[in-house]
VOGU-3710 file (C-alpha; in Angstrom, 3 decimals, decimal comma):
1> xxxxxxxxxx> -24,438/19,492/-16,651  -23,576/16,453/-14,278  -21,120/17,274/-11,815  -18,261/14,981/-11,913  -15,696/14,700/-9,223  -11,930/14,795/-10,503  -10,683/11,328/-10,770  -7,424/11,950/-8,744  -5,430/8,811/-8,952  -5,997/8,395/-12,554
11> xxxxxxxxxx> -5,328/12,011/-13,353  -1,888/11,712/-11,317  -1,084/8,523/-13,181  -1,852/10,122/-16,422  0,198/13,401/-15,778  3,257/11,566/-14,272  3,709/8,084/-15,458  5,273/9,158/-18,786  7,802/11,188/-17,314  11,131/10,500/-19,330
21> xxxxxxxxxx> 13,139/7,992/-17,326  10,416/7,142/-14,909  10,961/4,305/-12,340  7,246/3,474/-12,108  6,320/1,704/-8,732  2,798/3,654/-9,042  1,239/0,957/-11,311  -0,909/-1,532/-9,981  -0,913/-4,375/-12,437  1,101/-7,676/-12,270
31> xxxxxxxxxx> 4,239/-7,002/-14,290  2,742/-7,082/-17,947  3,222/-10,088/-20,275  3,027/-10,349/-23,765  1,075/-12,830/-25,928  4,644/-14,792/-26,687  4,700/-14,956/-22,799  1,262/-16,541/-22,857  2,129/-19,044/-25,410  5,098/-19,946/-23,233
41> xxxxxxxxxx> 2,981/-20,343/-20,185  0,736/-22,781/-22,102  1,088/-26,491/-20,731  -0,662/-27,858/-23,770  2,121/-27,431/-26,431  -0,483/-28,602/-29,294  -2,685/-25,863/-28,417  -3,647/-23,292/-31,141  -2,403/-19,903/-31,192  -4,536/-17,186/-29,036
51> xxxxxxxxxx> -5,626/-15,470/-32,309  -7,769/-16,778/-35,029  -6,226/-14,707/-37,883  -8,620/-16,372/-40,424  -11,775/-15,341/-38,398  -13,473/-12,332/-39,708  -13,749/-9,235/-37,479  -17,446/-8,774/-37,070  -18,788/-7,411/-33,615  -18,570/-10,817/-32,606
61> xxxxxxxxxx> -20,976/-12,231/-29,344  -22,487/-9,079/-27,998  -22,150/-10,223/-24,405  -18,784/-11,651/-24,953  -18,067/-15,346/-26,592  -19,711/-18,112/-24,644  -16,302/-19,437/-24,157  -14,868/-16,650/-22,488  -17,914/-15,957/-20,182  -17,682/-19,541/-19,265
71> xxxxxxxxxx> -14,110/-19,580/-18,192  -14,913/-16,077/-16,184  -17,595/-18,210/-14,332  -15,001/-20,965/-13,571  -12,374/-18,831/-12,179  -15,171/-17,327/-9,761  -16,123/-20,845/-9,080  -12,735/-21,903/-7,817  -13,708/-22,543/-4,313  -17,337/-22,963/-4,401
81> xxxxxxxxxx> -17,489/-26,394/-2,848  -15,262/-25,611/0,144  -17,503/-22,486/0,769  -20,754/-23,034/0,017  -21,502/-26,562/-1,234  -24,913/-26,029/-1,597  -24,748/-23,190/-4,032  -25,053/-23,787/-7,743  -21,857/-23,166/-10,011  -21,762/-20,102/-12,050
91> xxxxxxxxxx> -22,188/-20,402/-15,890  -21,771/-18,389/-19,138  -25,318/-17,022/-18,475  -24,339/-15,247/-15,375  -21,737/-13,425/-17,167  -21,401/-9,861/-19,058  -18,039/-9,083/-20,695  -16,928/-5,368/-20,576  -14,320/-2,886/-21,403  -12,391/-3,506/-18,104
101> xxxxxxxxxx> -13,480/-3,509/-14,796  -13,941/0,191/-14,721  -16,605/-0,145/-17,346  -18,176/-2,884/-15,424  -18,508/-0,884/-12,173  -19,861/2,113/-14,063  -22,216/-0,028/-15,521  -23,463/-1,459/-12,403  -23,979/2,036/-10,947  -25,709/3,151/-13,930
111> xxxxxxxxxx> -28,286/0,583/-13,733  -28,441/0,199/-9,837  -28,512/3,693/-8,206  -29,902/7,065/-8,953  -31,043/10,448/-7,045  -33,101/9,539/-3,733  -30,799/6,624/-3,089  -28,467/5,962/-0,455  -25,218/3,991/-1,199  -22,462/2,501/1,194
121> xxxxxxxxxx> -18,714/2,230/0,305  -15,874/0,896/2,074  -13,373/3,614/2,282  -10,221/3,897/1,295  -10,670/2,397/-2,102  -10,582/3,032/-5,719  -12,315/6,653/-5,969  -14,679/5,230/-8,868  -16,594/3,169/-6,360  -17,796/6,134/-4,407
131> xxxxxxxxxx> -17,487/9,100/-6,661  -19,603/7,635/-9,605  -22,540/6,800/-7,302  -22,423/10,464/-6,070  -22,162/11,674/-9,550  -25,430/10,030/-10,379  -27,261/11,777/-7,531  -27,143/8,654/-4,755  -26,215/9,978/-1,141  -22,916/8,017/-0,308
141> xxxxxxxxxx> -21,679/7,103/3,262  -18,229/5,973/3,589  -17,335/2,897/5,489  -13,920/3,835/7,077  -11,621/1,069/7,225  -8,883/1,411/9,919  -5,427/0,389/10,160  -5,794/-0,855/13,703  -8,180/-3,260/12,241  -5,913/-4,447/9,495
151> xxxxxxxxxx> -8,312/-2,390/7,176  -10,678/-4,941/7,483  -14,146/-3,666/7,722  -16,279/-3,757/11,070  -19,481/-5,050/10,393  -20,843/-3,744/13,864  -20,429/-0,265/12,252  -22,911/-0,856/9,178  -25,819/-0,335/11,817  -24,913/3,202/12,046
161> xxxxxxxxxx> -24,443/3,473/8,363  -27,644/2,219/6,968  -30,572/4,179/6,135  -34,067/3,232/5,228  -33,302/4,004/1,523  -29,985/2,316/1,382  -29,824/0,241/-2,010  -26,130/-0,463/-2,477  -23,130/-2,037/-0,462  -19,754/-1,670/-2,227
171> xxxxxxxxxx> -16,711/-3,832/-1,385  -13,467/-4,060/-2,880  -11,750/-7,185/-1,996  -8,649/-7,124/-2,149  -8,580/-3,596/-1,078  -7,061/-1,245/-3,303  -4,805/0,790/-1,985  -4,278/-1,063/1,225  -3,679/-4,615/-0,122  -6,212/-6,114/2,822
181> xxxxxxxxxx> -8,227/-9,188/2,521  -11,934/-9,314/3,892  -11,907/-12,716/5,362  -14,705/-15,127/4,613  -16,577/-14,859/7,938  -16,651/-11,094/7,710  -17,901/-11,617/4,282  -20,729/-14,065/5,560  -21,495/-11,113/8,174  -21,815/-8,447/5,634
191> xxxxxxxxxx> -23,925/-10,845/3,207  -26,509/-11,913/6,188  -26,884/-7,943/6,944  -27,639/-7,014/3,642  -30,038/-9,891/2,864  -32,055/-8,873/5,994  -32,510/-5,479/4,364  -32,816/-6,126/0,878  -29,640/-4,335/-0,028  -27,763/-5,343/-3,123
201> xxxxxxxxxx> -23,747/-6,013/-2,859  -21,360/-5,063/-5,404  -18,056/-6,516/-4,830  -14,978/-5,115/-6,931  -12,760/-8,441/-7,345  -10,455/-6,645/-9,438  -7,355/-8,238/-7,708  -8,721/-11,258/-6,936  -7,466/-13,940/-7,023  -4,217/-12,666/-5,845
211> xxxxxxxxxx> -4,130/-13,758/-2,218  -0,541/-14,433/-1,762  0,338/-13,428/1,642  -2,283/-14,961/3,910  -1,612/-17,304/6,898  -2,410/-20,955/6,464  -5,534/-22,325/7,621  -5,327/-23,279/11,347  -6,509/-26,729/10,498  -4,138/-27,327/7,741
221> xxxxxxxxxx> -0,708/-25,829/6,785  -1,253/-26,435/3,213  -4,559/-24,833/2,919  -5,157/-21,107/2,194  -7,573/-18,899/4,091  -8,411/-17,055/0,704  -11,918/-15,958/0,784  -14,301/-16,720/-2,423  -16,087/-14,683/-4,829  -18,958/-12,672/-2,986
231> xxxxxxxxxx> -20,976/-15,023/-5,334  -19,934/-17,978/-3,707  -21,758/-17,437/-0,708  -25,333/-17,579/0,356  -27,054/-15,726/3,671  -27,602/-17,791/6,421  -30,889/-19,212/6,783  -33,027/-20,799/4,077  -35,400/-17,928/3,817  -33,040/-15,107/3,057
241> xxxxxxxxxx> -31,678/-13,835/-0,286  -29,290/-11,447/-1,521  -28,570/-9,554/-4,807  -24,895/-9,857/-5,264  -22,491/-9,066/-8,199  -18,797/-9,154/-8,729  -16,774/-7,282/-11,266  -13,415/-8,069/-12,296  -10,634/-7,762/-15,304  -7,740/-9,156/-16,610
251> xxxxxxxxxx> -5,618/-6,498/-15,692  -4,522/-6,873/-12,274  -4,128/-10,310/-11,275  -3,606/-11,596/-14,767  -1,208/-9,148/-16,171  -3,123/-8,155/-19,300  -4,001/-4,550/-18,934  -3,745/-4,084/-22,600  -6,473/-6,459/-23,398  -9,051/-3,793/-21,643
261> xxxxxxxxxx> -11,302/-6,660/-20,878  -13,414/-7,107/-17,887  -16,592/-8,706/-16,667  -20,004/-8,364/-14,539  -21,094/-11,445/-12,748  -24,256/-12,152/-10,944  -26,798/-14,468/-10,250  -29,706/-12,223/-10,745  -31,095/-12,844/-14,137  -33,298/-9,580/-13,941
271> xxxxxxxxxx> -30,222/-7,502/-12,847  -28,191/-8,769/-15,749  -30,913/-8,104/-18,307  -31,048/-4,442/-16,801  -27,247/-4,156/-17,066  -27,272/-5,788/-20,567  -29,779/-3,163/-21,576  -27,561/-0,074/-20,084  -24,620/-1,653/-22,097  -26,140/-1,181/-25,071
281> xxxxxxxxxx> -25,752/2,579/-24,740  -22,233/2,294/-23,891  -20,569/-0,526/-26,162  -21,777/-2,987/-29,004  -19,127/-5,635/-27,840  -15,762/-6,108/-26,899  -12,730/-6,614/-29,391  -12,902/-10,004/-30,761  -9,190/-10,116/-30,691  -9,278/-9,107/-27,027
291> xxxxxxxxxx> -11,948/-11,597/-26,221  -9,792/-14,542/-27,953  -6,666/-13,427/-25,926  -8,531/-13,690/-22,744  -10,111/-16,860/-23,450  -6,875/-18,349/-24,039  -5,424/-16,856/-20,820  -8,043/-18,327/-18,845  -8,066/-21,661/-20,518  -7,215/-24,678/-18,038
301> xxxxxxxxxx> -3,740/-25,035/-19,811  -2,730/-21,557/-19,239  -4,492/-19,916/-15,962  -2,671/-22,061/-13,359  0,883/-21,083/-14,642  -0,418/-17,535/-15,285  -1,628/-17,025/-11,705  1,836/-19,018/-10,121  4,192/-16,399/-11,938  2,009/-13,681/-10,661
311> xxxxxxxxxx> 1,582/-14,813/-7,070  5,229/-15,657/-7,217  6,207/-12,418/-8,324  4,029/-10,660/-5,636  5,598/-12,595/-2,819  9,283/-11,976/-4,114  8,337/-8,027/-4,259  6,470/-7,708/-1,106  9,223/-9,381/0,644  11,608/-6,592/-0,955
321> xxxxxxxxxx> 9,191/-3,655/0,081  9,100/-5,401/3,552  12,443/-5,168/4,262  12,538/-1,517/3,224  9,512/-0,759/5,404  10,129/-2,963/8,528  13,861/-3,242/8,271  16,204/-0,442/6,963  13,877/2,354/6,964  11,386/1,409/9,697
331> xxxxxxxxxx> 12,054/4,792/11,660  10,567/6,682/8,891  7,816/4,272/7,597  4,700/2,565/8,752  2,083/0,189/7,186  -0,315/-2,456/7,593  1,383/-5,090/5,584  -0,684/-6,208/2,544  -1,970/-9,752/2,361  -3,175/-9,644/-1,249
341> xxxxxxxxxx> -3,460/-7,829/-4,583  -0,403/-5,505/-5,590  -0,863/-2,141/-3,707  0,488/-0,965/-0,203  -0,103/2,015/1,867  2,879/3,201/3,379  3,090/6,235/5,486  6,363/8,222/5,619  7,485/10,449/8,555  10,350/13,389/8,368
351> xxxxxxxxxx> 12,319/12,603/11,290  14,557/15,996/10,719  11,236/17,661/11,393  10,276/15,674/14,671  8,719/12,941/13,016  5,671/14,686/11,630  4,082/12,674/8,448  5,372/14,368/5,052  3,229/16,302/2,898  2,436/13,667/0,735
361> xxxxxxxxxx> 1,683/15,281/-2,485  4,850/17,631/-2,145  6,912/14,304/-1,292  5,736/12,578/-4,232  6,852/15,151/-6,608  9,903/15,814/-4,706  10,819/12,229/-4,976  10,056/11,871/-8,850  12,042/15,168/-9,427  15,098/14,208/-7,325
371> xxxxxxxxxx> 15,286/10,363/-8,204  12,781/9,517/-11,390  10,879/7,032/-9,106  6,815/7,540/-8,782  4,313/6,308/-6,645  0,887/8,068/-5,783  0,081/10,430/-2,673  -2,423/8,988/-0,442  -4,364/11,955/0,440  -5,609/13,349/-2,812
381> xxxxxxxxxx> -5,750/10,026/-4,111  -7,475/8,267/-1,293  -8,395/10,518/1,487  -10,265/13,125/-0,308  -7,554/15,757/0,325  -8,262/15,521/4,271  -7,208/11,941/5,519  -4,222/9,627/5,040  -1,805/12,360/5,230  1,586/11,177/4,614
391> xxxxxxxxxx> 0,671/8,291/2,895  1,647/6,800/-0,510  0,457/4,123/-2,351  3,159/1,684/-3,771  2,447/-0,780/-6,696  5,166/-3,583/-6,000  4,081/-6,344/-8,489  6,176/-4,577/-11,328  9,317/-6,321/-12,710  11,633/-7,270/-9,771
401> xxxxxxxxxx> 14,328/-5,209/-11,136  12,366/-2,120/-11,316  11,110/-2,489/-7,645  14,783/-3,161/-6,462  16,020/0,230/-8,469  13,189/1,944/-7,283  13,588/1,269/-3,372  17,576/1,557/-3,782  16,701/5,327/-4,926  13,970/5,947/-2,535
411> xxxxxxxxx> 16,418/4,766/0,387  19,000/7,570/-1,033  16,383/10,084/-0,725  15,075/8,909/2,592  18,443/9,193/3,886  19,168/12,652/2,465  15,870/14,367/3,567  13,847/12,389/6,171  16,497/11,043/8,651
//
């Protein structure tokens, strides 16, 4: 039997998010929208419905419809000319549609690694990104992100992690749970490092392009410093190459988790063929209904308004959380303020006990019991049970009124139990 490490954050969510009356600020998707909401965002009022109700429900296109795959490619091409003017745009042939990013990541690992391989993964991150390759027999080294560096990876540390059998480097940009962004120069350095050692890069970009709180470019107050997809960069030097792949979905930045639709994108035809072969054993195709709605959401007349809605929601809610952490309750809270995504990693300390970090697992359950507010404990879900003591992950891109109520009740709890 394959040894499978329990997926802590998903088990915690499954166990507690359906608690009656729960005020859920553990959820990591932008507040979900309906098909009616999608239609209202469409600037082309003559557009057809998202669903073709007369279309026969066959399996459909095995790798995903061409229009959906092309629109995913266009999403990743968004900053191509700015960052790498010589790189060819992605197209539908570079994209495989999957059942969510979680299936995309699993297929990538299943295809790329096995016993005898070595994998480097950023940490903390979504547990799948290091536990799955480990379950497949690979040795995994954790590239630990540090708060004092803003949770941005230190490329100089890679030399001490890499081995002769290193096969894969795993990134998560923006990062879950910290909300940190890997900036373009760091991505370029990582790409150059891996290209000189024939190491493939898997970049989980499921929270992209939700870069809502980055500073403006020094050269222009209106230009963002948001990084591109890893696929929009090329190694420095004309002789170098590096196999890269990106995974993503409609769940987080697009607020459509109920579609269960994601993707794998790469410029390597041989890698895509291998992934497609592996996929044959796990899925014939995605639902035609999901494919149609996702194509609609990514259409040019819907996507800009959808992203603007979600970016505004994240900025508004992050301001509320910032006031809680850095303002009223700064004596008991500390963090590195997120710059992207929907999650924040916050440490709570108990001043009534000398300022020691709370026992985060016990703290989360006690808060849930006394207030019905739910968030996730850092140590079991993101620290292998030994690190990130006292930290919790908060998902702040829920409906604003939900976050307001959750923080109000949290404030009452802090004043009664931690001050």
